[in-house]
C-alpha positions in Angstrom: -40.9 -181.9 -111.7 -42.7 -178.6 -111.8 -42.9 -176.8 -108.5 -46.3 -175.5 -107.5 -47.0 -172.0 -106.3 -45.6 -171.0 -102.9 -48.4 -171.2 -100.3 -47.4 -167.7 -99.1 -46.0 -165.4 -101.8 -44.3 -162.1 -101.3 -47.6 -160.1 -101.5 -49.2 -162.3 -98.8 -46.1 -162.0 -96.6 -46.2 -158.3 -97.0 -49.9 -158.1 -96.1 -49.3 -160.2 -93.0 -46.4 -157.9 -92.0 -48.7 -154.8 -92.4 -51.5 -156.4 -90.3 -48.9 -157.3 -87.6 -47.5 -153.8 -87.7 -51.0 -152.2 -87.3 -51.8 -154.6 -84.4 -48.5 -153.7 -82.7 -49.2 -150.0 -83.1 -52.7 -150.4 -81.7 -51.3 -152.3 -78.7 -48.6 -149.7 -78.1 -51.3 -147.0 -78.3 -53.5 -149.0 -75.9 -50.7 -149.1 -73.3 -50.2 -145.3 -73.7 -54.0 -144.9 -73.2 -53.8 -146.9 -69.9 -51.2 -144.4 -68.6 -53.3 -141.5 -69.9 -56.4 -142.8 -68.1 -54.3 -143.2 -65.0 -53.2 -139.5 -65.2 -56.6 -138.2 -66.0 -58.4 -140.1 -63.2 -55.5 -139.9 -60.8 -56.0 -143.6 -60.0 -54.5 -146.9 -61.3 -56.7 -148.8 -63.7 -56.3 -152.2 -65.5 -54.1 -152.5 -68.5 -55.9 -151.3 -71.7 -54.2 -153.9 -73.9 -57.3 -156.0 -73.4 -59.1 -153.9 -76.0 -60.4 -156.0 -78.9 -58.1 -154.8 -81.6 -60.2 -156.8 -84.1 -63.1 -154.3 -83.6 -62.4 -151.5 -86.1 -64.4 -149.0 -84.1 -62.4 -149.9 -81.0 -59.1 -149.5 -83.0 -60.2 -146.0 -84.2 -61.1 -145.0 -80.6 -57.8 -146.3 -79.4 -55.8 -144.2 -81.8 -58.0 -141.2 -81.1 -57.4 -141.4 -77.4 -53.7 -141.8 -78.1 -53.8 -138.5 -80.0 -55.5 -136.9 -77.0 -52.9 -138.3 -74.6 -50.1 -136.6 -76.6 -52.0 -133.3 -77.2 -52.9 -132.9 -73.6 -49.3 -133.4 -72.6 -48.3 -130.7 -75.1 -50.8 -128.3 -73.7 -49.8 -128.9 -70.1 -46.1 -128.7 -70.9 -46.6 -125.4 -72.8 -48.2 -123.8 -69.8 -45.7 -125.4 -67.5 -48.4 -126.9 -65.3 -46.5 -128.3 -62.3 -49.5 -129.7 -60.5 -52.0 -132.0 -62.2 -54.8 -133.7 -60.3 -57.2 -136.5 -61.0 -60.5 -135.6 -62.6 -63.7 -136.8 -60.8 -64.5 -140.1 -62.5 -68.0 -139.1 -63.7 -66.6 -136.0 -65.4 -63.5 -137.7 -66.8 -65.4 -140.6 -68.3 -68.0 -138.4 -69.9 -65.4 -136.2 -71.5 -63.3 -139.1 -72.8 -66.3 -141.0 -74.0 -67.5 -138.0 -76.1 -64.0 -136.9 -77.2 -62.9 -140.2 -78.6 -65.5 -140.3 -81.3 -64.7 -136.7 -82.6 -62.7 -136.7 -85.8 -62.9 -133.0 -86.7 -59.6 -131.2 -85.9 -61.2 -128.0 -84.7 -63.3 -129.7 -82.2 -60.7 -132.3 -81.1 -58.6 -129.4 -80.1 -61.3 -128.0 -77.8 -61.8 -131.4 -76.2 -58.0 -131.7 -75.6 -58.1 -128.3 -73.9 -61.1 -129.3 -71.8 -59.2 -132.4 -70.6 -56.1 -130.4 -69.8 -58.0 -127.7 -67.9 -59.8 -130.4 -65.9 -56.4 -131.9 -64.9 -54.8 -128.6 -64.1 -55.2 -127.5 -60.4 -55.3 -123.9 -61.5 -58.1 -124.3 -64.0 -60.2 -127.3 -62.9 -62.9 -125.1 -61.4 -63.6 -123.7 -64.9 -64.7 -127.1 -66.2 -68.4 -127.9 -65.6 -70.0 -131.2 -66.6 -72.7 -129.6 -68.7 -70.0 -128.3 -71.1 -69.6 -131.9 -72.3 -73.1 -132.0 -73.8 -72.6 -128.6 -75.3 -69.3 -129.5 -77.0 -70.9 -132.7 -78.4 -73.5 -130.5 -80.2 -71.1 -128.0 -81.8 -70.1 -128.0 -85.5 -66.7 -126.5 -86.4 -68.3 -123.2 -87.6 -70.2 -122.9 -84.3 -67.0 -123.3 -82.4 -65.3 -120.7 -84.7 -68.1 -118.2 -84.3 -68.1 -118.7 -80.5 -64.4 -118.1 -80.2 -64.4 -115.1 -82.5 -67.3 -113.6 -80.6 -65.0 -113.3 -77.6 -63.4 -110.3 -79.4 -66.7 -108.5 -79.8 -67.6 -106.4 -76.7 -71.2 -105.5 -77.6 -74.2 -106.9 -79.4 -73.7 -107.4 -83.1 -75.8 -108.4 -86.1 -74.9 -111.8 -87.6 -74.5 -110.2 -91.0 -72.1 -107.5 -89.8 -70.2 -110.1 -87.8 -69.9 -112.5 -90.8 -68.6 -109.7 -93.1 -66.0 -108.6 -90.6 -64.9 -112.2 -90.1 -65.1 -113.2 -93.8 -67.7 -115.8 -93.2 -70.8 -116.7 -95.3 -73.7 -114.6 -94.0 -76.3 -117.3 -94.1 -74.0 -119.9 -92.4 -73.1 -117.4 -89.7 -76.8 -116.5 -89.1 -77.6 -120.2 -88.7 -74.7 -120.6 -86.3 -75.9 -117.6 -84.2 -79.4 -119.2 -83.9 -77.9 -122.6 -83.0 -75.7 -121.0 -80.3 -78.7 -119.1 -79.0 -80.6 -122.4 -78.6 -77.6 -123.7 -76.7 -77.7 -120.6 -74.5 -74.1 -119.7 -75.5 -75.1 -116.3 -76.9 -77.8 -113.9 -75.8 -80.1 -111.7 -77.8 -80.4 -107.9 -77.4 -83.0 -106.9 -74.9 -84.8 -104.7 -77.5 -85.7 -107.8 -79.5 -83.5 -106.8 -82.5 -81.5 -109.6 -84.2 -78.3 -108.8 -82.4 -76.3 -111.1 -80.2 -73.3 -111.4 -78.0 -71.7 -114.0 -75.8 -73.9 -115.1 -72.8 -72.5 -115.9 -69.4 -72.6 -119.6 -70.4 -70.7 -118.9 -73.6 -68.0 -116.9 -71.7 -67.7 -119.8 -69.2 -67.4 -122.4 -71.9 -64.6 -120.5 -73.7 -62.8 -120.2 -70.4 -63.1 -124.0 -69.9 -61.5 -124.7 -73.3 -59.0 -121.9 -73.2 -55.4 -123.0 -74.1 
């Protein structure tokens, strides 16, 4: 008698194992996130394993927050921060809600620093809630321009700045105008097309300093 095909062949079994592995990883990450939320907020919360793993967006956010949990620990350990404190819930939830959807490495690093500084007793006063909405609007080039402007002590033309930093002049000019709209840079008082960091820009960089 000829045997029929196996109901579950090797390929099917392998696929099932991969799905199970992904689910286990997401559950492990969710547990880590529960601990992370506890440390950020300074208060116990319910176990995060209840996240609907079947929802792809939820799974992506779970893994994203897992990355933040590890990166924030690295930042705090590097500065030897001995005293961490709970972040006010409104601030903590706004930061984490915005940060978990960011996938660009340059900006994820800034969000991680903002979280770490909000948790550090020595730097928490640098973190203002309006910085959340500003970071959400930045592109990687804007963040780069903003950080490199911290080395410029006087007003500068975008073209001169771009040439000195090996950036595209048009892209740099657009970034300057965008940062001006966000009030992160200020224009020269004589009306010329020269800019430097504004008080808000200086404060934002202090809040995301490593």
